[in-house]
C-alpha angles and dihedrals in degrees: 000000000000090000092053091049091052091050090057092056119101114270096252089054092050091051090050092050091048091053091045090051090052092052092048091049090049092051091048092051095047111093119237124239089266098060136066115278100223145319089278090056102035099164101026121107120217114265126199115259095019122114117224129187111243126196108215127174105221095183094099091049092047092049091054091049092050092051094051093046097047093247093306093176091070098040114090117201120209126186111220113238131198110288095015121146131186089255097057092041090054090047091053092053093047102259125137132245086249089061090051091051094048093048093047089053095048097115137291096306092058088075087075087075089071089065099056113145130210109271095031118125124228122191121206123193121205129187127233090277090056090248123140112271109161146343132217123193120176107219095184140334089287105032131061128181116222126191116185143144118289131177116336088012091286113151117242132184132216138167116229114208118203117218112251119211115209121205128180123236131174143214134191134191143176118215118240108153105000141345091245093054091047091051092050092048090052090056098253118148121239089255092052092050092051091043091052091051089048094052092055096030092106092058104031130048099218089193098061112005103060113108137184108272095033111131143195137204120196137187112197140167129260118192129213137182116201089343094308118121111239104171151302126294129201132302109265100184135010143175127199124188110201119181090332096313114118119216122185130186132190123195115226132199092268089064094248128117124237137178115257088261092056102258115141117254087211117095133185091256139034115235091226125025096203144054099245135218097186137328122244099191139359134218113293138143095248137016139166106262108226094210104035091041095223140099114261142154114283107206100184147023127280118216110192112207141146118291109268096029107147118249119204134204110265090217145353114291151111125286105239096174135021111165149111132254135161094255103042098026112203104356143169129205120195127196115211107195117302098310112046136055128177126197128201120191142187099029118171086212136006121227100192138052134226112278094023120133114229136192128225108274094021115136110251101169148335131261115262144144102249121142119011097350128132092203143350111305144123119248108204127191130186121200129189113196089341095308121115114244132183104262089205095060109021113119110252128208113248133227121247116295124239112305112267090235089059097041098098093045092047091049091059092048092047091052090052093048094046089051089054092051092048092047090052091054092049091052092050091046091051091050090045092215105121097178100040116118110243127193120181127173107229102170127248 
């Protein structure tokens, strides 16, 4: 029972215990100052500063070390290099083509060995006669491929899946200079920051609507195997306060996000069709045109970004125009049903053709400065029944709410997640540290 417990410990802990066992064994075997030193000095007591030969049997210590390290002396590790195959790896460790053939035929899972990537590690176990005995190939942090002898010495393969424990942690932030900086200061990863913007991207234009004092509150997953942290999971609940408006989102089992009342966070259109760097001008009735040197109506939003920045379709639709002219440069117009049209101007390069159907989020072109443009930027227009509307404020049609069959189950989950969000805020308020990163394990 103790041995099984030790085997479940992380590798560094097992190594430490093995070393500690060796030291204890050594101390036990050393004679004290009141006993004879050795057979060669039968009647002589140990004296300080004098070296004495000691006969010690290390077999017990070595056996313990082998058990803790899973017989490491017979496992050979090989780092996969570019161009490596199972055959040349086996050849390098002294195994025959017959061994390669047998391993490659060891069941369905053995096919995974044909997809080894440079940098992967493969572990090969040989017996005392230097014959192939077993193979271990980590596929990921949670899965490992094993090939070993079964009945009648036939090789069999299996994939062992380690149990992942998921805990919930949280982070909060208040925006001072930018949303990105606030997210980083709160301890969010780059992926979490982009994910958070994506969750609320149908309601908030992160290019133009973020203000100093806006705040966010996030519950996200952390994953562990045997107590060892292996990575971050997804956001499961989030709150964003934008210019006094509070938006909350709860992730459900279907992978989608809904408001606590069950309405879908997804809309027919994104508020902003681009990952921004900075914004040169916002929607307004008139502006001073930097190229034409005159005041004129500005029926859209300009998103200034580096040349080549991808631009995506704000919603599903059909490309009704993809062309070039001296005013709009490379441009794309998309029709979304009978009511809505979106226009994208000044591309350096178009990525779609006229008549093509596109999906929301699909890349349709790349930021440039073609046509009447003073610098690289995207000019974006949103039309409803042929009339220009502010894409930042126009009311957008929503996707379907949570399925009625799932409503009661979702309601319970939403109550739990909202309680977590509220509890996070109370903790931060009590600590009076609004920008401090906070991580709290809250169970599954």
